[in-house]
PDB file of N, CA, C and O in Angstrom:
ATOM      1  N   MET A   1     -78.345  55.340 -24.104  1.00  0.00           N
ATOM      2  CA  MET A   1     -77.564  54.493 -23.433  1.00  0.00           C
ATOM      3  C   MET A   1     -77.558  53.085 -23.481  1.00  0.00           C
ATOM      4  O   MET A   1     -76.420  52.619 -23.433  1.00  0.00           O
ATOM      5  N   GLU A   2     -78.502  52.232 -23.564  1.00  0.00           N
ATOM      6  CA  GLU A   2     -78.790  50.969 -23.852  1.00  0.00           C
ATOM      7  C   GLU A   2     -78.264  50.826 -25.503  1.00  0.00           C
ATOM      8  O   GLU A   2     -77.758  49.782 -25.915  1.00  0.00           O
ATOM      9  N   GLN A   3     -78.410  51.705 -26.129  1.00  0.00           N
ATOM     10  CA  GLN A   3     -77.851  51.379 -27.513  1.00  0.00           C
ATOM     11  C   GLN A   3     -76.443  51.306 -27.478  1.00  0.00           C
ATOM     12  O   GLN A   3     -75.885  50.545 -28.268  1.00  0.00           O
ATOM     13  N   GLN A   4     -75.706  52.058 -26.593  1.00  0.00           N
ATOM     14  CA  GLN A   4     -74.289  51.798 -26.598  1.00  0.00           C
ATOM     15  C   GLN A   4     -74.077  50.770 -25.855  1.00  0.00           C
ATOM     16  O   GLN A   4     -73.104  50.100 -26.199  1.00  0.00           O
ATOM     17  N   ARG A   5     -74.597  50.444 -25.038  1.00  0.00           N
ATOM     18  CA  ARG A   5     -74.559  49.124 -24.266  1.00  0.00           C
ATOM     19  C   ARG A   5     -74.183  47.912 -25.373  1.00  0.00           C
ATOM     20  O   ARG A   5     -73.190  47.185 -25.400  1.00  0.00           O
ATOM     21  N   TRP A   6     -75.468  47.969 -26.372  1.00  0.00           N
ATOM     22  CA  TRP A   6     -75.614  46.683 -27.395  1.00  0.00           C
ATOM     23  C   TRP A   6     -74.577  46.926 -28.142  1.00  0.00           C
ATOM     24  O   TRP A   6     -74.156  45.834 -28.526  1.00  0.00           O
ATOM     25  N   ALA A   7     -73.894  47.835 -28.584  1.00  0.00           N
ATOM     26  CA  ALA A   7     -73.168  48.314 -29.698  1.00  0.00           C
ATOM     27  C   ALA A   7     -71.529  47.789 -29.085  1.00  0.00           C
ATOM     28  O   ALA A   7     -70.639  47.337 -29.806  1.00  0.00           O
ATOM     29  N   GLU A   8     -71.454  47.964 -27.789  1.00  0.00           N
ATOM     30  CA  GLU A   8     -70.105  47.452 -27.054  1.00  0.00           C
ATOM     31  C   GLU A   8     -70.157  46.168 -26.946  1.00  0.00           C
ATOM     32  O   GLU A   8     -69.122  45.501 -26.964  1.00  0.00           O
ATOM     33  N   ARG A   9     -71.446  45.584 -26.808  1.00  0.00           N
ATOM     34  CA  ARG A   9     -71.387  43.888 -26.766  1.00  0.00           C
ATOM     35  C   ARG A   9     -71.072  43.313 -27.944  1.00  0.00           C
ATOM     36  O   ARG A   9     -70.289  42.376 -28.095  1.00  0.00           O
ATOM     37  N   ALA A  10     -71.880  44.059 -29.044  1.00  0.00           N
ATOM     38  CA  ALA A  10     -71.269  43.147 -30.355  1.00  0.00           C
ATOM     39  C   ALA A  10     -69.944  43.576 -30.765  1.00  0.00           C
ATOM     40  O   ALA A  10     -69.287  42.693 -31.316  1.00  0.00           O
ATOM     41  N   ILE A  11     -69.368  44.746 -30.632  1.00  0.00           N
ATOM     42  CA  ILE A  11     -67.841  44.992 -30.688  1.00  0.00           C
ATOM     43  C   ILE A  11     -67.046  44.043 -30.188  1.00  0.00           C
ATOM     44  O   ILE A  11     -66.134  43.445 -30.759  1.00  0.00           O
ATOM     45  N   GLY A  12     -67.518  43.912 -28.873  1.00  0.00           N
ATOM     46  CA  GLY A  12     -66.422  42.623 -28.025  1.00  0.00           C
ATOM     47  C   GLY A  12     -66.907  41.342 -28.333  1.00  0.00           C
ATOM     48  O   GLY A  12     -66.228  40.367 -28.012  1.00  0.00           O
ATOM     49  N   LYS A  13     -68.101  41.185 -28.973  1.00  0.00           N
ATOM     50  CA  LYS A  13     -68.229  39.559 -29.317  1.00  0.00           C
ATOM     51  C   LYS A  13     -67.503  39.461 -30.708  1.00  0.00           C
ATOM     52  O   LYS A  13     -66.843  38.432 -30.854  1.00  0.00           O
ATOM     53  N   GLU A  14     -67.508  40.273 -31.666  1.00  0.00           N
ATOM     54  CA  GLU A  14     -66.664  40.206 -33.060  1.00  0.00           C
ATOM     55  C   GLU A  14     -65.208  40.481 -32.585  1.00  0.00           C
ATOM     56  O   GLU A  14     -64.434  39.835 -33.291  1.00  0.00           O
ATOM     57  N   ALA A  15     -64.644  41.122 -31.756  1.00  0.00           N
ATOM     58  CA  ALA A  15     -63.276  40.970 -31.570  1.00  0.00           C
ATOM     59  C   ALA A  15     -62.897  39.823 -30.954  1.00  0.00           C
ATOM     60  O   ALA A  15     -61.954  39.164 -31.391  1.00  0.00           O
ATOM     61  N   TRP A  16     -63.588  39.463 -29.874  1.00  0.00           N
ATOM     62  CA  TRP A  16     -63.640  37.911 -29.422  1.00  0.00           C
ATOM     63  C   TRP A  16     -63.352  36.952 -30.400  1.00  0.00           C
ATOM     64  O   TRP A  16     -62.419  36.153 -30.481  1.00  0.00           O
ATOM     65  N   GLU A  17     -64.425  37.189 -31.216  1.00  0.00           N
ATOM     66  CA  GLU A  17     -64.918  35.744 -32.678  1.00  0.00           C
ATOM     67  C   GLU A  17     -63.466  35.908 -33.405  1.00  0.00           C
ATOM     68  O   GLU A  17     -62.886  34.857 -33.681  1.00  0.00           O
ATOM     69  N   ARG A  18     -62.880  37.052 -33.713  1.00  0.00           N
ATOM     70  CA  ARG A  18     -61.670  37.384 -34.451  1.00  0.00           C
ATOM     71  C   ARG A  18     -60.852  36.930 -33.532  1.00  0.00           C
ATOM     72  O   ARG A  18     -60.347  35.908 -33.998  1.00  0.00           O
ATOM     73  N   ARG A  19     -60.442  37.137 -32.463  1.00  0.00           N
ATOM     74  CA  ARG A  19     -59.404  36.559 -31.909  1.00  0.00           C
ATOM     75  C   ARG A  19     -59.295  35.219 -31.691  1.00  0.00           C
ATOM     76  O   ARG A  19     -58.164  34.743 -31.593  1.00  0.00           O
ATOM     77  N   GLN A  20     -60.677  34.210 -31.554  1.00  0.00           N
ATOM     78  CA  GLN A  20     -60.655  32.928 -31.666  1.00  0.00           C
ATOM     79  C   GLN A  20     -60.351  32.283 -32.736  1.00  0.00           C
ATOM     80  O   GLN A  20     -59.909  31.138 -32.643  1.00  0.00           O
ATOM     81  N   GLN A  21     -60.557  32.985 -34.142  1.00  0.00           N
ATOM     82  CA  GLN A  21     -60.279  32.337 -35.428  1.00  0.00           C
ATOM     83  C   GLN A  21     -58.762  32.730 -35.753  1.00  0.00           C
ATOM     84  O   GLN A  21     -58.282  32.196 -36.752  1.00  0.00           O
ATOM     85  N   SER A  22     -58.052  33.500 -35.108  1.00  0.00           N
ATOM     86  CA  SER A  22     -56.982  33.731 -35.333  1.00  0.00           C
ATOM     87  C   SER A  22     -55.826  33.021 -34.555  1.00  0.00           C
ATOM     88  O   SER A  22     -54.614  33.147 -34.727  1.00  0.00           O
ATOM     89  N   GLY A  23     -56.576  32.159 -33.560  1.00  0.00           N
ATOM     90  CA  GLY A  23     -55.713  31.499 -32.705  1.00  0.00           C
ATOM     91  C   GLY A  23     -55.332  32.155 -31.265  1.00  0.00           C
ATOM     92  O   GLY A  23     -54.731  31.548 -30.378  1.00  0.00           O
ATOM     93  N   GLU A  24     -55.778  33.475 -31.187  1.00  0.00           N
ATOM     94  CA  GLU A  24     -55.269  33.938 -30.192  1.00  0.00           C
ATOM     95  C   GLU A  24     -56.171  33.869 -28.948  1.00  0.00           C
ATOM     96  O   GLU A  24     -57.355  34.182 -29.072  1.00  0.00           O
ATOM     97  N   TYR A  25     -55.770  33.548 -27.966  1.00  0.00           N
ATOM     98  CA  TYR A  25     -56.198  33.260 -26.541  1.00  0.00           C
ATOM     99  C   TYR A  25     -56.040  33.784 -25.224  1.00  0.00           C
ATOM    100  O   TYR A  25     -55.161  33.312 -24.502  1.00  0.00           O
ATOM    101  N   ASP A  26     -56.781  34.701 -24.822  1.00  0.00           N
ATOM    102  CA  ASP A  26     -56.457  35.364 -23.546  1.00  0.00           C
ATOM    103  C   ASP A  26     -56.560  34.665 -22.434  1.00  0.00           C
ATOM    104  O   ASP A  26     -57.422  33.813 -22.647  1.00  0.00           O
ATOM    105  N   SER A  27     -56.051  34.538 -21.101  1.00  0.00           N
ATOM    106  CA  SER A  27     -56.491  33.632 -20.085  1.00  0.00           C
ATOM    107  C   SER A  27     -57.612  33.697 -19.739  1.00  0.00           C
ATOM    108  O   SER A  27     -57.974  32.593 -19.334  1.00  0.00           O
ATOM    109  N   ALA A  28     -58.473  34.522 -19.675  1.00  0.00           N
ATOM    110  CA  ALA A  28     -59.948  34.470 -19.541  1.00  0.00           C
ATOM    111  C   ALA A  28     -60.758  33.462 -20.716  1.00  0.00           C
ATOM    112  O   ALA A  28     -61.619  32.657 -20.361  1.00  0.00           O
ATOM    113  N   SER A  29     -60.432  33.599 -21.858  1.00  0.00           N
ATOM    114  CA  SER A  29     -60.983  32.816 -22.828  1.00  0.00           C
ATOM    115  C   SER A  29     -60.840  31.326 -22.629  1.00  0.00           C
ATOM    116  O   SER A  29     -61.707  30.529 -22.987  1.00  0.00           O
ATOM    117  N   ILE A  30     -59.550  30.938 -21.962  1.00  0.00           N
ATOM    118  CA  ILE A  30     -58.873  29.796 -21.715  1.00  0.00           C
ATOM    119  C   ILE A  30     -59.896  29.221 -20.683  1.00  0.00           C
ATOM    120  O   ILE A  30     -60.805  28.413 -20.875  1.00  0.00           O
ATOM    121  N   SER A  31     -59.482  29.893 -19.467  1.00  0.00           N
ATOM    122  CA  SER A  31     -60.153  29.479 -17.938  1.00  0.00           C
ATOM    123  C   SER A  31     -61.817  29.557 -18.356  1.00  0.00           C
ATOM    124  O   SER A  31     -62.583  28.841 -17.711  1.00  0.00           O
ATOM    125  N   SER A  32     -62.269  30.277 -19.249  1.00  0.00           N
ATOM    126  CA  SER A  32     -63.733  30.036 -19.148  1.00  0.00           C
ATOM    127  C   SER A  32     -64.262  28.719 -20.178  1.00  0.00           C
ATOM    128  O   SER A  32     -65.367  28.188 -20.070  1.00  0.00           O
ATOM    129  N   SER A  33     -63.286  28.364 -21.114  1.00  0.00           N
ATOM    130  CA  SER A  33     -63.711  27.397 -21.780  1.00  0.00           C
ATOM    131  C   SER A  33     -63.413  26.246 -21.020  1.00  0.00           C
ATOM    132  O   SER A  33     -64.258  25.356 -21.108  1.00  0.00           O
ATOM    133  N   ILE A  34     -62.329  26.000 -20.214  1.00  0.00           N
ATOM    134  CA  ILE A  34     -62.315  25.113 -19.191  1.00  0.00           C
ATOM    135  C   ILE A  34     -63.398  24.883 -18.306  1.00  0.00           C
ATOM    136  O   ILE A  34     -64.113  23.884 -18.223  1.00  0.00           O
ATOM    137  N   ALA A  35     -63.427  25.939 -17.653  1.00  0.00           N
ATOM    138  CA  ALA A  35     -64.886  25.864 -16.608  1.00  0.00           C
ATOM    139  C   ALA A  35     -66.414  25.350 -17.488  1.00  0.00           C
ATOM    140  O   ALA A  35     -67.207  24.485 -17.114  1.00  0.00           O
ATOM    141  N   ASN A  36     -66.469  25.991 -18.434  1.00  0.00           N
ATOM    142  CA  ASN A  36     -67.313  25.419 -19.137  1.00  0.00           C
ATOM    143  C   ASN A  36     -67.822  23.900 -19.655  1.00  0.00           C
ATOM    144  O   ASN A  36     -68.930  23.450 -19.946  1.00  0.00           O
ATOM    145  N   ARG A  37     -66.392  23.303 -19.624  1.00  0.00           N
ATOM    146  CA  ARG A  37     -66.437  21.878 -20.274  1.00  0.00           C
ATOM    147  C   ARG A  37     -66.696  21.064 -19.110  1.00  0.00           C
ATOM    148  O   ARG A  37     -66.742  19.849 -19.302  1.00  0.00           O
ATOM    149  N   PHE A  38     -66.875  21.506 -17.924  1.00  0.00           N
ATOM    150  CA  PHE A  38     -67.218  20.557 -16.938  1.00  0.00           C
ATOM    151  C   PHE A  38     -68.471  20.922 -16.352  1.00  0.00           C
ATOM    152  O   PHE A  38     -68.952  20.190 -15.487  1.00  0.00           O
ATOM    153  N   ARG A  39     -69.154  22.137 -16.775  1.00  0.00           N
ATOM    154  CA  ARG A  39     -70.345  22.660 -16.318  1.00  0.00           C
ATOM    155  C   ARG A  39     -71.432  21.302 -16.433  1.00  0.00           C
ATOM    156  O   ARG A  39     -71.435  20.479 -17.348  1.00  0.00           O
ATOM    157  N   ILE A  40     -72.217  21.323 -15.399  1.00  0.00           N
ATOM    158  CA  ILE A  40     -73.194  20.338 -15.541  1.00  0.00           C
ATOM    159  C   ILE A  40     -74.472  21.302 -15.956  1.00  0.00           C
ATOM    160  O   ILE A  40     -74.741  22.367 -15.400  1.00  0.00           O
ATOM    161  N   LYS A  41     -75.196  20.711 -17.043  1.00  0.00           N
ATOM    162  CA  LYS A  41     -76.512  21.516 -17.703  1.00  0.00           C
ATOM    163  C   LYS A  41     -77.518  21.538 -16.467  1.00  0.00           C
ATOM    164  O   LYS A  41     -77.512  20.646 -15.619  1.00  0.00           O
ATOM    165  N   LYS A  42     -78.310  22.540 -16.437  1.00  0.00           N
ATOM    166  CA  LYS A  42     -79.632  22.468 -15.651  1.00  0.00           C
ATOM    167  C   LYS A  42     -80.273  21.187 -15.903  1.00  0.00           C
ATOM    168  O   LYS A  42     -80.592  20.524 -14.916  1.00  0.00           O
ATOM    169  N   GLN A  43     -80.504  20.749 -17.022  1.00  0.00           N
ATOM    170  CA  GLN A  43     -81.464  19.725 -17.347  1.00  0.00           C
ATOM    171  C   GLN A  43     -81.034  18.713 -16.600  1.00  0.00           C
ATOM    172  O   GLN A  43     -81.647  18.309 -15.611  1.00  0.00           O
ATOM    173  N   GLU A  44     -79.557  18.058 -17.171  1.00  0.00           N
ATOM    174  CA  GLU A  44     -78.919  17.074 -16.548  1.00  0.00           C
ATOM    175  C   GLU A  44     -78.661  17.181 -14.794  1.00  0.00           C
ATOM    176  O   GLU A  44     -78.437  16.136 -14.184  1.00  0.00           O
ATOM    177  N   ARG A  45     -78.692  18.000 -14.335  1.00  0.00           N
ATOM    178  CA  ARG A  45     -78.649  18.320 -12.769  1.00  0.00           C
ATOM    179  C   ARG A  45     -79.833  18.037 -12.174  1.00  0.00           C
ATOM    180  O   ARG A  45     -79.857  17.466 -11.084  1.00  0.00           O
ATOM    181  N   ASP A  46     -81.123  18.463 -12.924  1.00  0.00           N
ATOM    182  CA  ASP A  46     -82.222  18.188 -12.431  1.00  0.00           C
ATOM    183  C   ASP A  46     -83.053  16.787 -12.589  1.00  0.00           C
ATOM    184  O   ASP A  46     -83.971  16.341 -11.902  1.00  0.00           O
ATOM    185  N   ARG A  47     -82.333  16.202 -13.863  1.00  0.00           N
ATOM    186  CA  ARG A  47     -82.577  14.695 -13.539  1.00  0.00           C
ATOM    187  C   ARG A  47     -82.036  14.030 -12.737  1.00  0.00           C
ATOM    188  O   ARG A  47     -82.631  13.095 -12.201  1.00  0.00           O
ATOM    189  N   THR A  48     -80.598  14.381 -12.410  1.00  0.00           N
ATOM    190  CA  THR A  48     -79.801  13.720 -11.603  1.00  0.00           C
ATOM    191  C   THR A  48     -80.536  13.659  -9.776  1.00  0.00           C
ATOM    192  O   THR A  48     -80.546  12.779  -8.915  1.00  0.00           O
ATOM    193  N   ASN A  49     -81.007  14.909  -9.829  1.00  0.00           N
ATOM    194  CA  ASN A  49     -81.574  15.283  -8.298  1.00  0.00           C
ATOM    195  C   ASN A  49     -82.650  14.374  -8.393  1.00  0.00           C
ATOM    196  O   ASN A  49     -82.947  13.991  -7.262  1.00  0.00           O
ATOM    197  N   VAL A  50     -83.493  13.773  -9.434  1.00  0.00           N
ATOM    198  CA  VAL A  50     -84.733  13.362  -9.309  1.00  0.00           C
ATOM    199  C   VAL A  50     -84.146  11.935  -9.219  1.00  0.00           C
ATOM    200  O   VAL A  50     -84.586  11.225  -8.316  1.00  0.00           O
ATOM    201  N   GLN A  51     -83.282  11.471  -9.978  1.00  0.00           N
ATOM    202  CA  GLN A  51     -82.539   9.857  -9.699  1.00  0.00           C
ATOM    203  C   GLN A  51     -82.257   9.858  -8.145  1.00  0.00           C
ATOM    204  O   GLN A  51     -82.619   8.835  -7.563  1.00  0.00           O
ATOM    205  N   LEU A  52     -81.782  10.654  -7.532  1.00  0.00           N
ATOM    206  CA  LEU A  52     -81.108  10.958  -5.939  1.00  0.00           C
ATOM    207  C   LEU A  52     -82.319  10.764  -5.263  1.00  0.00           C
ATOM    208  O   LEU A  52     -82.427   9.714  -4.630  1.00  0.00           O
ATOM    209  N   ALA A  53     -83.349  11.638  -5.263  1.00  0.00           N
ATOM    210  CA  ALA A  53     -84.402  11.229  -4.601  1.00  0.00           C
ATOM    211  C   ALA A  53     -85.066   9.960  -4.872  1.00  0.00           C
ATOM    212  O   ALA A  53     -85.320   9.400  -3.805  1.00  0.00           O
ATOM    213  N   SER A  54     -85.444   9.290  -5.887  1.00  0.00           N
ATOM    214  CA  SER A  54     -85.530   8.045  -5.871  1.00  0.00           C
ATOM    215  C   SER A  54     -85.033   7.192  -5.171  1.00  0.00           C
ATOM    216  O   SER A  54     -85.773   6.487  -4.485  1.00  0.00           O
ATOM    217  N   ILE A  55     -83.532   7.006  -5.147  1.00  0.00           N
ATOM    218  CA  ILE A  55     -82.493   6.340  -4.839  1.00  0.00           C
ATOM    219  C   ILE A  55     -82.947   6.260  -2.998  1.00  0.00           C
ATOM    220  O   ILE A  55     -83.135   5.266  -2.298  1.00  0.00           O
ATOM    221  N   ASN A  56     -83.009   7.744  -2.643  1.00  0.00           N
ATOM    222  CA  ASN A  56     -83.298   7.710  -1.217  1.00  0.00           C
ATOM    223  C   ASN A  56     -84.642   7.517  -0.886  1.00  0.00           C
ATOM    224  O   ASN A  56     -84.933   7.484   0.309  1.00  0.00           O
ATOM    225  N   ASP A  57     -85.505   7.386  -1.726  1.00  0.00           N
ATOM    226  CA  ASP A  57     -86.636   6.875  -1.378  1.00  0.00           C
ATOM    227  C   ASP A  57     -86.896   5.458  -1.008  1.00  0.00           C
ATOM    228  O   ASP A  57     -87.630   5.068  -0.100  1.00  0.00           O
ATOM    229  N   ILE A  58     -85.992   4.535  -2.073  1.00  0.00           N
ATOM    230  CA  ILE A  58     -85.861   3.136  -1.967  1.00  0.00           C
ATOM    231  C   ILE A  58     -84.904   2.900  -0.732  1.00  0.00           C
ATOM    232  O   ILE A  58     -85.200   1.994   0.047  1.00  0.00           O
ATOM    233  N   GLN A  59     -83.861   3.603  -0.526  1.00  0.00           N
ATOM    234  CA  GLN A  59     -83.317   3.355   0.622  1.00  0.00           C
ATOM    235  C   GLN A  59     -84.114   3.326   1.821  1.00  0.00           C
ATOM    236  O   GLN A  59     -84.083   2.424   2.658  1.00  0.00           O
ATOM    237  N   LEU A  60     -84.858   4.401   1.859  1.00  0.00           N
ATOM    238  CA  LEU A  60     -85.790   4.876   3.067  1.00  0.00           C
ATOM    239  C   LEU A  60     -86.615   3.307   3.278  1.00  0.00           C
ATOM    240  O   LEU A  60     -86.464   2.501   4.196  1.00  0.00           O
ATOM    241  N   ALA A  61     -87.502   3.224   2.100  1.00  0.00           N
ATOM    242  CA  ALA A  61     -88.150   2.243   2.170  1.00  0.00           C
ATOM    243  C   ALA A  61     -87.627   0.781   2.696  1.00  0.00           C
ATOM    244  O   ALA A  61     -88.287   0.105   3.485  1.00  0.00           O
ATOM    245  N   LEU A  62     -86.490   0.417   2.216  1.00  0.00           N
ATOM    246  CA  LEU A  62     -85.714  -0.927   2.517  1.00  0.00           C
ATOM    247  C   LEU A  62     -85.184  -0.579   3.929  1.00  0.00           C
ATOM    248  O   LEU A  62     -84.924  -1.588   4.585  1.00  0.00           O
ATOM    249  N   ILE A  63     -84.971   0.533   4.526  1.00  0.00           N
ATOM    250  CA  ILE A  63     -84.589   0.733   6.210  1.00  0.00           C
ATOM    251  C   ILE A  63     -85.720   0.399   6.949  1.00  0.00           C
ATOM    252  O   ILE A  63     -85.663  -0.356   7.920  1.00  0.00           O
ATOM    253  N   PHE A  64     -86.732   0.909   6.553  1.00  0.00           N
ATOM    254  CA  PHE A  64     -88.302   0.928   7.117  1.00  0.00           C
ATOM    255  C   PHE A  64     -88.630  -0.617   6.953  1.00  0.00           C
ATOM    256  O   PHE A  64     -89.024  -1.281   7.912  1.00  0.00           O
ATOM    257  N   GLU A  65     -88.478  -1.057   5.911  1.00  0.00           N
ATOM    258  CA  GLU A  65     -88.990  -2.830   5.734  1.00  0.00           C
ATOM    259  C   GLU A  65     -87.936  -3.451   6.562  1.00  0.00           C
ATOM    260  O   GLU A  65     -88.300  -4.138   7.517  1.00  0.00           O
ATOM    261  N   SER A  66     -86.549  -3.283   6.295  1.00  0.00           N
ATOM    262  CA  SER A  66     -85.701  -4.250   7.668  1.00  0.00           C
ATOM    263  C   SER A  66     -85.961  -4.125   8.959  1.00  0.00           C
ATOM    264  O   SER A  66     -85.835  -5.067   9.741  1.00  0.00           O
ATOM    265  N   ASN A  67     -86.527  -2.409   9.461  1.00  0.00           N
ATOM    266  CA  ASN A  67     -86.848  -2.660  10.875  1.00  0.00           C
ATOM    267  C   ASN A  67     -87.921  -3.112  11.059  1.00  0.00           C
ATOM    268  O   ASN A  67     -88.145  -3.195  12.267  1.00  0.00           O
ATOM    269  N   LEU A  68     -88.937  -3.548  10.288  1.00  0.00           N
ATOM    270  CA  LEU A  68     -90.274  -4.063  10.505  1.00  0.00           C
ATOM    271  C   LEU A  68     -89.710  -5.870  10.517  1.00  0.00           C
ATOM    272  O   LEU A  68     -90.213  -6.578  11.390  1.00  0.00           O
ATOM    273  N   VAL A  69     -88.785  -6.456   9.630  1.00  0.00           N
ATOM    274  CA  VAL A  69     -88.912  -7.434   9.704  1.00  0.00           C
ATOM    275  C   VAL A  69     -87.846  -7.747  11.137  1.00  0.00           C
ATOM    276  O   VAL A  69     -87.911  -8.872  11.631  1.00  0.00           O
ATOM    277  N   ILE A  70     -87.177  -7.021  11.570  1.00  0.00           N
ATOM    278  CA  ILE A  70     -86.197  -7.231  12.673  1.00  0.00           C
ATOM    279  C   ILE A  70     -87.416  -7.023  13.820  1.00  0.00           C
ATOM    280  O   ILE A  70     -87.689  -7.940  14.595  1.00  0.00           O
ATOM    281  N   ALA A  71     -88.059  -5.842  13.850  1.00  0.00           N
ATOM    282  CA  ALA A  71     -89.361  -6.043  15.058  1.00  0.00           C
ATOM    283  C   ALA A  71     -90.245  -7.309  15.052  1.00  0.00           C
ATOM    284  O   ALA A  71     -90.783  -7.749  16.068  1.00  0.00           O
ATOM    285  N   SER A  72     -90.365  -7.927  13.674  1.00  0.00           N
ATOM    286  CA  SER A  72     -91.281  -9.285  13.659  1.00  0.00           C
ATOM    287  C   SER A  72     -90.414 -10.590  14.381  1.00  0.00           C
ATOM    288  O   SER A  72     -90.857 -11.530  15.041  1.00  0.00           O
ATOM    289  N   TRP A  73     -89.077 -10.281  14.008  1.00  0.00           N
ATOM    290  CA  TRP A  73     -88.197 -11.486  14.438  1.00  0.00           C
ATOM    291  C   TRP A  73     -88.212 -11.363  15.919  1.00  0.00           C
ATOM    292  O   TRP A  73     -88.545 -12.365  16.552  1.00  0.00           O
ATOM    293  N   ASP A  74     -87.828 -10.034  16.706  1.00  0.00           N
ATOM    294  CA  ASP A  74     -87.894  -9.867  18.279  1.00  0.00           C
ATOM    295  C   ASP A  74     -89.339 -10.557  18.805  1.00  0.00           C
ATOM    296  O   ASP A  74     -89.520 -11.395  19.688  1.00  0.00           O
ATOM    297  N   ILE A  75     -90.336  -9.849  17.881  1.00  0.00           N
ATOM    298  CA  ILE A  75     -91.839 -10.584  18.555  1.00  0.00           C
ATOM    299  C   ILE A  75     -91.754 -12.095  18.644  1.00  0.00           C
ATOM    300  O   ILE A  75     -92.266 -12.686  19.595  1.00  0.00           O
ATOM    301  N   HIS A  76     -91.009 -12.842  17.503  1.00  0.00           N
ATOM    302  CA  HIS A  76     -91.321 -14.078  16.880  1.00  0.00           C
ATOM    303  C   HIS A  76     -90.475 -14.764  18.416  1.00  0.00           C
ATOM    304  O   HIS A  76     -91.037 -15.319  19.360  1.00  0.00           O
ATOM    305  N   LEU A  77     -89.356 -14.561  18.290  1.00  0.00           N
ATOM    306  CA  LEU A  77     -88.136 -14.979  19.424  1.00  0.00           C
ATOM    307  C   LEU A  77     -88.586 -14.880  20.780  1.00  0.00           C
ATOM    308  O   LEU A  77     -88.091 -15.603  21.645  1.00  0.00           O
ATOM    309  N   ASN A  78     -89.743 -13.803  21.113  1.00  0.00           N
ATOM    310  CA  ASN A  78     -89.854 -13.526  22.647  1.00  0.00           C
ATOM    311  C   ASN A  78     -90.877 -14.604  22.797  1.00  0.00           C
ATOM    312  O   ASN A  78     -90.880 -15.195  23.877  1.00  0.00           O
ATOM    313  N   ASN A  79     -91.729 -14.948  21.905  1.00  0.00           N
ATOM    314  CA  ASN A  79     -93.252 -15.959  21.768  1.00  0.00           C
ATOM    315  C   ASN A  79     -92.508 -17.395  22.125  1.00  0.00           C
ATOM    316  O   ASN A  79     -93.123 -18.254  22.757  1.00  0.00           O
ATOM    317  N   ILE A  80     -91.060 -17.616  21.652  1.00  0.00           N
ATOM    318  CA  ILE A  80     -90.778 -18.822  21.666  1.00  0.00           C
ATOM    319  C   ILE A  80     -90.646 -19.355  23.136  1.00  0.00           C
ATOM    320  O   ILE A  80     -90.369 -20.537  23.342  1.00  0.00           O
TER     321      ILE A  80
END
């Protein structure tokens, strides 16, 4: 049974390659190629997530620091 599935896959792949070479495209091939064109690779997605995490950390640090600055201004103004 396992060999039969491998044989079917091989025949399917050969038939698909032959159709592609002859210029025949079925709707599944076209939609698959369009979908894969815009697919983000896992490596790129991981790098983007790291960059976003870094940006969020920086924003959090800036917000935290700006709150400290605001708090220090409040303290300073109240002491005048």
